[in-house]
C-alpha positions as CSV (number, residue, x, y, z in Angstrom):
1,M,0.0,0.1,0.2
2,I,1.1,3.5,-0.8
3,I,0.2,6.6,1.3
4,N,0.8,10.4,1.1
5,V,1.5,11.9,4.4
6,K,1.9,15.5,5.1
7,V,4.3,15.6,8.2
8,I,4.3,18.5,10.7
9,A,7.1,18.3,12.9
10,G,7.6,19.8,16.4
11,A,3.8,19.8,17.1
12,K,2.4,19.6,21.0
13,Q,1.3,16.0,20.7
14,N,1.8,12.8,18.5
15,K,-1.6,12.4,16.3
16,I,-2.8,11.2,12.8
17,K,-5.5,12.9,10.9
18,K,-7.0,11.3,7.5
19,E,-7.8,14.1,5.1
20,G,-9.6,12.8,2.0
21,E,-6.3,10.4,0.4
22,R,-3.9,11.9,2.3
23,F,-2.7,11.5,6.0
24,K,-1.3,14.4,8.2
25,V,0.9,13.5,11.0
26,Y,1.7,15.7,13.7
27,L,5.1,14.4,15.3
28,T,6.6,15.8,18.7
29,A,10.1,15.3,17.5
30,P,11.9,17.8,15.7
31,P,12.9,17.7,12.2
32,V,16.6,17.3,12.6
33,E,19.1,14.2,12.1
34,G,16.1,12.2,11.0
35,K,14.2,12.1,14.5
36,A,11.1,13.2,13.0
37,N,11.4,10.2,10.3
38,K,11.9,7.7,12.9
39,M,9.1,8.7,14.9
40,L,6.9,9.0,11.8
41,I,7.7,5.4,11.4
42,E,7.0,4.4,14.8
43,I,3.6,6.1,14.9
44,L,2.3,4.6,11.5
45,A,3.3,1.3,12.4
46,D,1.1,1.5,15.5
47,Y,-1.7,2.9,13.5
48,F,-1.6,0.6,10.8
49,K,-0.7,-2.6,13.1
50,V,2.1,-3.6,11.3
51,K,6.0,-4.0,12.1
52,K,8.2,-0.7,11.8
53,N,10.4,-2.8,9.1
54,K,7.4,-2.8,7.1
55,I,7.2,0.9,6.6
56,S,9.6,2.7,4.3
57,I,9.8,6.3,3.2
58,I,10.2,6.0,-0.6
59,K,9.9,9.8,-1.4
60,G,10.3,13.0,0.4
61,T,12.9,12.0,3.4
62,L,14.0,15.8,3.7
63,S,10.3,16.9,2.9
64,S,7.4,17.6,5.0
65,N,5.1,16.0,2.3
66,K,6.3,11.8,1.9
67,T,5.4,9.0,0.1
68,I,5.3,5.9,2.4
69,E,5.4,2.3,1.3
70,I,3.5,0.0,3.8
71,T,4.2,-3.8,2.9
């Protein structure tokens, strides 16, 4: 499954909102040294009930707009 995600790093709390075909993910982690990407994978794994190694960022590693693959 491929999903599009808009990431808001440095938020007050971690949460996921579905907006049409896109997910908006709020993360408390700052967007430095890959901390937000790591937290994004953890939160998506919990949300979709899969292991973290089943989730990968296939586009937008350094952007707030990301394409995620869940296998």
